[in-house]
VEXSE-969290 format. One record per residue: residue number from 1; x, y, z of N, C-alpha, C, CB in turn. Coordinates in nm, 2 decimals, decimal comma, always signed. Glycine has a CB too. Example, Ala and Ser with C-alpha at 12.3 -4.5 7.8 and 13.67 -1.06 7.14 Angstrom:
<sites>
(1; (+1,32; -0,57; +0,78); (+1,23; -0,45; +0,78); (+1,32; -0,33; +0,78); (+1,13; -0,45; +0,90)),
(2; (+1,28; -0,22; +0,71); (+1,37; -0,11; +0,71); (+1,29; +0,00; +0,79); (+1,41; -0,06; +0,57)),
</sites>
This chain:
<sites>
(1; (+2,14; -1,46; -3,69); (+2,09; -1,54; -3,59); (+2,16; -1,49; -3,47); (+2,10; -1,68; -3,62)),
(2; (+2,29; -1,47; -3,48); (+2,34; -1,41; -3,36); (+2,29; -1,28; -3,29); (+2,46; -1,39; -3,37)),
(3; (+2,26; -1,21; -3,40); (+2,22; -1,08; -3,37); (+2,07; -1,09; -3,29); (+2,20; -1,00; -3,51)),
(4; (+2,00; -1,17; -3,33); (+1,85; -1,21; -3,27); (+1,89; -1,24; -3,13); (+1,77; -1,33; -3,35)),
(5; (+1,97; -1,33; -3,10); (+2,01; -1,37; -2,95); (+2,06; -1,26; -2,87); (+2,13; -1,49; -2,95)),
(6; (+2,16; -1,17; -2,93); (+2,18; -1,03; -2,85); (+2,09; -0,97; -2,83); (+2,25; -0,94; -2,90)),
(7; (+2,00; -0,93; -2,94); (+1,91; -0,82; -2,90); (+1,80; -0,88; -2,80); (+1,85; -0,75; -3,02)),
(8; (+1,79; -1,01; -2,80); (+1,68; -1,08; -2,69); (+1,75; -1,07; -2,56); (+1,63; -1,24; -2,72)),
(9; (+1,88; -1,10; -2,55); (+1,96; -1,09; -2,43); (+1,96; -0,94; -2,37); (+2,12; -1,14; -2,47)),
(10; (+1,98; -0,85; -2,46); (+1,97; -0,70; -2,42); (+1,83; -0,68; -2,37); (+1,99; -0,61; -2,55)),
(11; (+1,72; -0,69; -2,44); (+1,59; -0,66; -2,40); (+1,58; -0,73; -2,26); (+1,49; -0,72; -2,52)),
(12; (+1,60; -0,86; -2,24); (+1,58; -0,92; -2,10); (+1,68; -0,84; -1,99); (+1,64; -1,10; -2,11)),
(13; (+1,78; -0,80; -2,03); (+1,85; -0,74; -1,91); (+1,80; -0,59; -1,90); (+2,02; -0,75; -1,93)),
(14; (+1,74; -0,51; -1,99); (+1,68; -0,39; -1,97); (+1,56; -0,41; -1,88); (+1,65; -0,33; -2,11)),
(15; (+1,48; -0,50; -1,92); (+1,33; -0,52; -1,83); (+1,38; -0,56; -1,71); (+1,21; -0,64; -1,88)),
(16; (+1,48; -0,66; -1,69); (+1,50; -0,69; -1,55); (+1,55; -0,59; -1,47); (+1,60; -0,79; -1,54)),
(17; (+1,60; -0,49; -1,51); (+1,68; -0,40; -1,44); (+1,59; -0,26; -1,41); (+1,82; -0,37; -1,52)),
(18; (+1,46; -0,27; -1,46); (+1,35; -0,17; -1,41); (+1,31; -0,20; -1,29); (+1,24; -0,17; -1,49)),
(19; (+1,28; -0,07; -1,22); (+1,23; -0,08; -1,08); (+1,10; -0,17; -1,08); (+1,20; +0,06; -1,02)),
(20; (+1,07; -0,23; -0,96); (+0,95; -0,28; -0,94); (+0,85; -0,17; -0,90); (+0,96; -0,39; -0,82)),
(21; (+0,71; -0,17; -0,98); (+0,63; -0,07; -0,96); (+0,54; -0,10; -0,83); (+0,55; -0,04; -1,08)),
(22; (+0,52; +0,02; -0,78); (+0,43; +0,02; -0,65); (+0,30; -0,03; -0,68); (+0,41; +0,16; -0,59)),
(23; (+0,21; -0,07; -0,59); (+0,07; -0,11; -0,61); (-0,03; +0,02; -0,64); (+0,02; -0,19; -0,49)),
(24; (-0,12; +0,00; -0,69); (-0,21; +0,10; -0,73); (-0,35; +0,08; -0,68); (-0,21; +0,11; -0,86)),
(25; (-0,46; +0,18; -0,68); (-0,59; +0,15; -0,66); (-0,65; +0,04; -0,74); (-0,66; +0,27; -0,68)),
(26; (-0,62; +0,05; -0,86); (-0,68; -0,05; -0,95); (-0,62; -0,19; -0,93); (-0,65; -0,01; -1,10)),
(27; (-0,51; -0,21; -0,88); (-0,44; -0,32; -0,84); (-0,36; -0,33; -0,69); (-0,35; -0,34; -0,95)),
(28; (-0,43; -0,33; -0,59); (-0,36; -0,30; -0,48); (-0,28; -0,42; -0,42); (-0,46; -0,24; -0,39)),
(29; (-0,18; -0,41; -0,36); (-0,11; -0,52; -0,29); (-0,23; -0,56; -0,17); (+0,06; -0,47; -0,23)),
(30; (-0,18; -0,68; -0,13); (-0,27; -0,74; -0,01); (-0,18; -0,76; +0,11); (-0,35; -0,88; -0,05)),
(31; (-0,23; -0,74; +0,21); (-0,14; -0,75; +0,35); (-0,21; -0,79; +0,46); (-0,06; -0,61; +0,39)),
(32; (-0,21; -0,93; +0,50); (-0,28; -0,98; +0,62); (-0,20; -1,05; +0,69); (-0,39; -1,06; +0,58)),
(33; (-0,10; -0,96; +0,81); (-0,02; -1,01; +0,88); (-0,06; -1,14; +0,98); (+0,03; -0,91; +0,93)),
(34; (+0,02; -1,24; +1,02); (+0,00; -1,32; +1,11); (-0,01; -1,27; +1,23); (+0,08; -1,41; +1,09)),
(35; (-0,06; -1,36; +1,33); (-0,07; -1,32; +1,49); (+0,05; -1,25; +1,54); (-0,10; -1,46; +1,58)),
(36; (+0,17; -1,29; +1,49); (+0,30; -1,22; +1,56); (+0,34; -1,11; +1,50); (+0,42; -1,30; +1,57)),
(37; (+0,26; -1,07; +1,39); (+0,28; -0,95; +1,32); (+0,37; -0,97; +1,20); (+0,34; -0,85; +1,42)),
(38; (+0,40; -0,86; +1,12); (+0,49; -0,87; +1,02); (+0,52; -0,73; +0,96); (+0,43; -0,95; +0,92)),
(39; (+0,63; -0,72; +0,88); (+0,65; -0,59; +0,81); (+0,63; -0,61; +0,66); (+0,80; -0,55; +0,84)),
(40; (+0,60; -0,51; +0,61); (+0,58; -0,48; +0,46); (+0,67; -0,37; +0,41); (+0,44; -0,44; +0,43)),
(41; (+0,77; -0,40; +0,33); (+0,85; -0,30; +0,27); (+0,79; -0,28; +0,13); (+1,00; -0,33; +0,27)),
(42; (+0,81; -0,16; +0,09); (+0,77; -0,11; -0,04); (+0,83; +0,04; -0,07); (+0,61; -0,11; -0,04)),
(43; (+0,78; +0,08; -0,18); (+0,83; +0,21; -0,24); (+0,69; +0,28; -0,29); (+0,94; +0,18; -0,36)),
(44; (+0,67; +0,41; -0,28); (+0,57; +0,48; -0,35); (+0,63; +0,53; -0,49); (+0,51; +0,62; -0,26)),
(45; (+0,75; +0,54; -0,50); (+0,80; +0,56; -0,65); (+0,73; +0,48; -0,75); (+0,96; +0,53; -0,67)),
(46; (+0,68; +0,54; -0,86); (+0,60; +0,47; -0,97); (+0,47; +0,42; -0,92); (+0,69; +0,35; -1,01)),
(47; (+0,40; +0,48; -0,81); (+0,30; +0,41; -0,75); (+0,18; +0,50; -0,82); (+0,29; +0,39; -0,58)),
(48; (+0,06; +0,48; -0,74); (-0,06; +0,54; -0,81); (-0,06; +0,69; -0,80); (-0,20; +0,47; -0,75)),
(49; (-0,11; +0,75; -0,90); (-0,11; +0,89; -0,91); (-0,25; +0,94; -0,96); (+0,01; +0,94; -1,00)),
(50; (-0,33; +0,87; -0,93); (-0,49; +0,90; -0,96); (-0,55; +1,00; -0,88); (-0,58; +0,78; -0,94)),
(51; (-0,51; +0,99; -0,74); (-0,56; +1,07; -0,64); (-0,51; +1,22; -0,65); (-0,53; +1,01; -0,51)),
(52; (-0,59; +1,31; -0,63); (-0,55; +1,45; -0,59); (-0,53; +1,50; -0,47); (-0,64; +1,53; -0,63)),
(53; (-0,59; +1,41; -0,38); (-0,60; +1,42; -0,23); (-0,65; +1,31; -0,17); (-0,68; +1,54; -0,18)),
(54; (-0,64; +1,31; -0,04); (-0,69; +1,21; +0,06); (-0,78; +1,25; +0,18); (-0,57; +1,13; +0,11)),
(55; (-0,87; +1,20; +0,22); (-0,97; +1,22; +0,34); (-1,03; +1,35; +0,30); (-0,90; +1,22; +0,49)),
(56; (-1,05; +1,39; +0,19); (-1,13; +1,50; +0,16); (-1,06; +1,64; +0,16); (-1,22; +1,50; +0,26)),
(57; (-0,94; +1,63; +0,24); (-0,87; +1,77; +0,23); (-0,72; +1,77; +0,25); (-0,91; +1,86; +0,32)),
(58; (-0,65; +1,65; +0,24); (-0,53; +1,65; +0,25); (-0,47; +1,63; +0,09); (-0,49; +1,53; +0,34)),
(59; (-0,37; +1,72; +0,05); (-0,33; +1,69; -0,10); (-0,24; +1,58; -0,11); (-0,26; +1,82; -0,16)),
(60; (-0,22; +1,53; -0,23); (-0,14; +1,42; -0,26); (-0,03; +1,46; -0,34); (-0,21; +1,32; -0,33)),
(61; (+0,07; +1,50; -0,28); (+0,20; +1,55; -0,36); (+0,28; +1,45; -0,43); (+0,31; +1,62; -0,27)),
(62; (+0,26; +1,32; -0,41); (+0,35; +1,22; -0,48); (+0,28; +1,11; -0,50); (+0,47; +1,20; -0,42)),
(63; (+0,33; +1,00; -0,56); (+0,26; +0,87; -0,59); (+0,23; +0,80; -0,46); (+0,35; +0,77; -0,69)),
(64; (+0,12; +0,71; -0,48); (+0,10; +0,62; -0,36); (+0,12; +0,47; -0,36); (-0,03; +0,63; -0,31)),
(65; (+0,15; +0,41; -0,26); (+0,16; +0,26; -0,27); (+0,02; +0,23; -0,19); (+0,31; +0,19; -0,19)),
(66; (-0,05; +0,13; -0,26); (-0,18; +0,10; -0,23); (-0,20; -0,05; -0,17); (-0,26; +0,12; -0,36)),
(67; (-0,26; -0,07; -0,04); (-0,27; -0,20; +0,00); (-0,41; -0,23; +0,04); (-0,18; -0,22; +0,12)),
(68; (-0,46; -0,35; +0,02); (-0,61; -0,39; +0,06); (-0,59; -0,47; +0,17); (-0,70; -0,47; -0,06)),
(69; (-0,65; -0,46; +0,29); (-0,65; -0,56; +0,40); (-0,79; -0,58; +0,45); (-0,55; -0,53; +0,51)),
(70; (-0,81; -0,69; +0,51); (-0,96; -0,70; +0,58); (-0,92; -0,72; +0,72); (-1,06; -0,83; +0,53)),
(71; (-1,01; -0,64; +0,80); (-0,98; -0,63; +0,94); (-1,11; -0,70; +1,01); (-0,96; -0,48; +0,98)),
(72; (-1,09; -0,79; +1,12); (-1,19; -0,87; +1,17); (-1,18; -0,85; +1,32); (-1,18; -1,02; +1,12)),
(73; (-1,28; -0,91; +1,39); (-1,31; -0,87; +1,54); (-1,19; -0,94; +1,61); (-1,48; -0,93; +1,60)),
(74; (-1,13; -1,06; +1,57); (-1,05; -1,11; +1,64); (-0,90; -1,07; +1,62); (-1,07; -1,24; +1,62)),
(75; (-0,88; -0,95; +1,56); (-0,75; -0,90; +1,53); (-0,67; -0,88; +1,64); (-0,75; -0,78; +1,46)),
(76; (-0,54; -0,89; +1,66); (-0,46; -0,89; +1,76); (-0,36; -0,77; +1,76); (-0,40; -1,02; +1,76)),
(77; (-0,35; -0,68; +1,66); (-0,25; -0,58; +1,65); (-0,29; -0,46; +1,74); (-0,23; -0,54; +1,51)),
(78; (-0,18; -0,40; +1,77); (-0,22; -0,26; +1,87); (-0,16; -0,16; +1,78); (-0,14; -0,25; +2,04)),
(79; (-0,05; -0,16; +1,71); (+0,00; -0,07; +1,63); (+0,05; -0,08; +1,48); (+0,10; -0,03; +1,70)),
(80; (+0,02; +0,02; +1,41); (+0,07; +0,01; +1,26); (+0,16; +0,12; +1,28); (-0,05; +0,04; +1,14)),
(81; (+0,31; +0,08; +1,25); (+0,41; +0,17; +1,23); (+0,46; +0,19; +1,09); (+0,52; +0,14; +1,32)),
(82; (+0,45; +0,32; +1,06); (+0,51; +0,36; +0,91); (+0,65; +0,42; +0,94); (+0,42; +0,46; +0,81)),
(83; (+0,76; +0,38; +0,87); (+0,89; +0,42; +0,87); (+0,92; +0,45; +0,74); (+0,98; +0,31; +0,93)),
(84; (+0,95; +0,59; +0,71); (+1,01; +0,61; +0,58); (+1,15; +0,61; +0,57); (+0,97; +0,74; +0,52)),
(85; (+1,20; +0,59; +0,44); (+1,35; +0,60; +0,42); (+1,40; +0,73; +0,44); (+1,40; +0,54; +0,29)),
(86; (+1,52; +0,76; +0,49); (+1,61; +0,88; +0,52); (+1,55; +0,97; +0,41); (+1,77; +0,85; +0,50)),
(87; (+1,50; +1,10; +0,44); (+1,46; +1,20; +0,35); (+1,33; +1,19; +0,28); (+1,56; +1,20; +0,26)),
(88; (+1,25; +1,07; +0,34); (+1,13; +1,06; +0,30); (+1,01; +1,06; +0,41); (+1,13; +0,94; +0,21)),
(89; (+0,93; +1,16; +0,38); (+0,84; +1,17; +0,50); (+0,70; +1,12; +0,46); (+0,84; +1,32; +0,54)),
(90; (+0,69; +0,99; +0,51); (+0,58; +0,90; +0,45); (+0,46; +0,90; +0,55); (+0,63; +0,74; +0,44)),
(91; (+0,33; +0,93; +0,51); (+0,21; +0,92; +0,59); (+0,12; +0,80; +0,53); (+0,14; +1,07; +0,58)),
(92; (+0,02; +0,78; +0,63); (-0,05; +0,66; +0,60); (-0,21; +0,70; +0,61); (-0,01; +0,54; +0,71)),
(93; (-0,29; +0,68; +0,51); (-0,43; +0,71; +0,51); (-0,49; +0,57; +0,50); (-0,48; +0,80; +0,39)),
(94; (-0,62; +0,55; +0,57); (-0,68; +0,44; +0,58); (-0,84; +0,48; +0,55); (-0,65; +0,37; +0,71)),
(95; (-0,89; +0,41; +0,43); (-1,03; +0,42; +0,38); (-1,09; +0,30; +0,37); (-1,04; +0,49; +0,25)),
(96; (-1,23; +0,30; +0,38); (-1,29; +0,16; +0,35); (-1,30; +0,15; +0,20); (-1,43; +0,14; +0,43)),
(97; (-1,29; +0,03; +0,15); (-1,29; +0,00; +0,00); (-1,43; +0,04; -0,05); (-1,26; -0,17; -0,02)),
(98; (-1,54; +0,03; +0,03); (-1,68; +0,08; -0,03); (-1,67; +0,23; -0,03); (-1,84; +0,03; +0,07)),
(99; (-1,59; +0,30; +0,04); (-1,59; +0,44; +0,00); (-1,48; +0,49; -0,13); (-1,55; +0,51; +0,13)),
(100; (-1,42; +0,40; -0,17); (-1,31; +0,41; -0,27); (-1,18; +0,44; -0,22); (-1,33; +0,51; -0,36)),
(101; (-1,10; +0,47; -0,33); (-0,95; +0,48; -0,31); (-0,91; +0,63; -0,35); (-0,85; +0,36; -0,40)),
(102; (-0,86; +0,70; -0,26); (-0,82; +0,82; -0,30); (-0,88; +0,95; -0,30); (-0,79; +0,80; -0,41)),
(103; (-0,89; +1,02; -0,39); (-0,96; +1,15; -0,39); (-1,11; +1,15; -0,33); (-0,96; +1,19; -0,54)),
(104; (-1,12; +1,22; -0,21); (-1,23; +1,24; -0,13); (-1,30; +1,12; -0,06); (-1,34; +1,30; -0,21)),
(105; (-1,23; +1,01; -0,06); (-1,27; +0,89; +0,03); (-1,26; +0,93; +0,17); (-1,18; +0,76; +0,01)),
(106; (-1,36; +0,89; +0,24); (-1,34; +0,93; +0,39); (-1,26; +0,83; +0,46); (-1,48; +0,95; +0,47)),
(107; (-1,16; +0,89; +0,55); (-1,05; +0,81; +0,61); (-1,11; +0,77; +0,75); (-0,91; +0,89; +0,61)),
(108; (-1,04; +0,68; +0,79); (-1,07; +0,60; +0,92); (-0,96; +0,62; +1,03); (-1,09; +0,43; +0,89)),
(109; (-0,97; +0,67; +1,13); (-0,87; +0,66; +1,22); (-0,80; +0,54; +1,25); (-0,92; +0,70; +1,33)),
(110; (-0,65; +0,53; +1,27); (-0,59; +0,39; +1,28); (-0,63; +0,32; +1,42); (-0,43; +0,40; +1,25)),
(111; (-0,67; +0,40; +1,48); (-0,72; +0,33; +1,63); (-0,85; +0,31; +1,64); (-0,68; +0,40; +1,75)),
(112; (-0,94; +0,35; +1,52); (-1,09; +0,32; +1,53); (-1,13; +0,24; +1,39); (-1,18; +0,47; +1,54)),
(113; (-1,06; +0,13; +1,39); (-1,09; +0,05; +1,25); (-1,18; -0,05; +1,26); (-0,98; -0,03; +1,19)),
(114; (-1,32; -0,02; +1,21); (-1,41; -0,13; +1,23); (-1,39; -0,25; +1,14); (-1,55; -0,08; +1,22)),
(115; (-1,45; -0,36; +1,16); (-1,45; -0,47; +1,09); (-1,48; -0,44; +0,93); (-1,54; -0,57; +1,15)),
(116; (-1,41; -0,48; +0,85); (-1,42; -0,46; +0,70); (-1,31; -0,48; +0,62); (-1,45; -0,34; +0,68)),
(117; (-1,34; -0,44; +0,50); (-1,20; -0,43; +0,40); (-1,18; -0,28; +0,38); (-1,23; -0,50; +0,24)),
(118; (-1,04; -0,26; +0,38); (-1,01; -0,13; +0,39); (-0,88; -0,10; +0,29); (-0,98; -0,09; +0,54)),
(119; (-0,85; +0,01; +0,23); (-0,72; +0,04; +0,16); (-0,63; +0,12; +0,26); (-0,74; +0,12; +0,01)),
(120; (-0,52; +0,08; +0,25); (-0,41; +0,13; +0,35); (-0,33; +0,19; +0,23); (-0,32; +0,02; +0,45)),
(121; (-0,32; +0,33; +0,24); (-0,24; +0,40; +0,14); (-0,14; +0,48; +0,20); (-0,31; +0,49; +0,04)),
(122; (-0,01; +0,46; +0,15); (+0,11; +0,50; +0,19); (+0,15; +0,61; +0,08); (+0,22; +0,37; +0,22)),
(123; (+0,19; +0,74; +0,12); (+0,21; +0,85; +0,03); (+0,30; +0,93; +0,09); (+0,09; +0,92; -0,02)),
(124; (+0,33; +1,03; +0,02); (+0,42; +1,14; +0,08); (+0,32; +1,23; +0,16); (+0,50; +1,23; -0,02)),
(125; (+0,39; +1,30; +0,27); (+0,33; +1,40; +0,35); (+0,27; +1,51; +0,27); (+0,42; +1,44; +0,45)),
(126; (+0,17; +1,58; +0,31); (+0,11; +1,69; +0,25); (+0,19; +1,79; +0,20); (+0,01; +1,75; +0,32)),
(127; (+0,29; +1,84; +0,31); (+0,37; +1,95; +0,29); (+0,50; +1,91; +0,20); (+0,42; +2,01; +0,43)),
(128; (+0,51; +1,79; +0,17); (+0,62; +1,75; +0,06); (+0,61; +1,82; -0,06); (+0,62; +1,61; +0,03)),
(129; (+0,72; +1,83; -0,15); (+0,72; +1,89; -0,29); (+0,63; +1,79; -0,38); (+0,87; +1,91; -0,36)),
(130; (+0,59; +1,86; -0,48); (+0,50; +1,76; -0,59); (+0,62; +1,66; -0,64); (+0,43; +1,85; -0,75)),
(131; (+0,56; +1,52; -0,66); (+0,63; +1,43; -0,70); (+0,71; +1,35; -0,59); (+0,70; +1,48; -0,81)),
(132; (+0,72; +1,39; -0,47); (+0,80; +1,33; -0,37); (+0,76; +1,19; -0,36); (+0,79; +1,41; -0,25)),
(133; (+0,86; +1,10; -0,34); (+0,83; +0,96; -0,32); (+0,93; +0,89; -0,26); (+0,81; +0,89; -0,44)),
(134; (+0,95; +0,76; -0,21); (+1,05; +0,69; -0,16); (+1,01; +0,56; -0,10); (+1,13; +0,78; -0,07)),
(135; (+1,09; +0,50; -0,03); (+1,08; +0,37; +0,03); (+1,03; +0,39; +0,17); (+1,21; +0,29; +0,02)),
(136; (+0,95; +0,28; +0,23); (+0,91; +0,27; +0,34); (+0,89; +0,14; +0,40); (+0,82; +0,33; +0,35)),
(137; (+0,87; +0,11; +0,51); (+0,82; -0,01; +0,60); (+0,70; +0,02; +0,67); (+0,91; -0,05; +0,71)),
(138; (+0,61; -0,07; +0,65); (+0,48; -0,08; +0,73); (+0,49; -0,21; +0,83); (+0,35; -0,10; +0,62)),
(139; (+0,52; -0,17; +0,95); (+0,50; -0,29; +1,05); (+0,37; -0,28; +1,13); (+0,63; -0,29; +1,15)),
(140; (+0,33; -0,41; +1,15); (+0,22; -0,44; +1,23); (+0,26; -0,54; +1,35); (+0,09; -0,50; +1,14)),
(141; (+0,22; -0,50; +1,46); (+0,27; -0,59; +1,57); (+0,17; -0,71; +1,62); (+0,31; -0,50; +1,70)),
(142; (+0,07; -0,75; +1,51); (-0,01; -0,84; +1,53); (-0,10; -0,87; +1,42); (-0,06; -0,80; +1,65)),
(143; (-0,21; -0,92; +1,43); (-0,27; -0,97; +1,30); (-0,41; -0,89; +1,29); (-0,29; -1,16; +1,30)),
(144; (-0,44; -0,87; +1,18); (-0,61; -0,84; +1,14); (-0,68; -0,93; +1,06); (-0,63; -0,71; +1,07)),
(145; (-0,70; -1,06; +1,14); (-0,74; -1,18; +1,02); (-0,87; -1,17; +0,99); (-0,71; -1,33; +1,06)),
(146; (-0,90; -1,23; +0,88); (-1,04; -1,25; +0,84); (-1,12; -1,37; +0,91); (-1,05; -1,28; +0,69)),
(147; (-1,22; -1,33; +0,94); (-1,33; -1,42; +1,00); (-1,39; -1,53; +0,91); (-1,44; -1,34; +1,04)),
(148; (-1,37; -1,64; +0,95); (-1,42; -1,76; +0,85); (-1,58; -1,75; +0,85); (-1,37; -1,93; +0,92)),
(149; (-1,64; -1,72; +0,71); (-1,78; -1,70; +0,71); (-1,87; -1,82; +0,68); (-1,81; -1,59; +0,61)),
(150; (-1,81; -1,91; +0,59); (-1,85; -2,03; +0,57); (-1,74; -2,15; +0,54); (-1,94; -2,00; +0,46)),
(151; (-1,79; -2,29; +0,57); (-1,69; -2,39; +0,56); (-1,77; -2,50; +0,51); (-1,61; -2,42; +0,70)),
(152; (-1,74; -2,56; +0,42); (-1,80; -2,70; +0,35); (-1,70; -2,79; +0,31); (-1,88; -2,67; +0,22)),
(153; (-1,72; -2,92; +0,31); (-1,64; -3,04; +0,28); (-1,72; -3,10; +0,16); (-1,62; -3,14; +0,40)),
(154; (-1,66; -3,12; +0,06); (-1,71; -3,18; -0,05); (-1,66; -3,32; -0,09); (-1,70; -3,11; -0,15)),
</sites>
């Protein structure tokens, strides 16, 4: 009986000490900052490795943290600021959910994002070595809210 409790306790300890996995194309994080802006910390380590490149021509040297966000006409943000941890050269790619996530998906310039739902992909810079990953913070200085499409009271 005592052995069972010790093994269960050891298993719980080991599982709780594992790193939190980054979000993937199949299961992206969601990010909808409020009007005043917000920061999203994360890590690409343990993240999505299904893409071989981004925007049709940039290689994917390391795993990616994938975010899904909806941009609407009444958004208030001016800047998307990506800061990598010391020693990690983080980059951001933005592609329409309709175009897919990762390899050969067309990218949208951060200053020309039309209304719609997009993947925001954070990964290592193309010149980084294979497997490069690290912590980052994505900061937005405003909102990119969803526009209300329907409303009903029952």
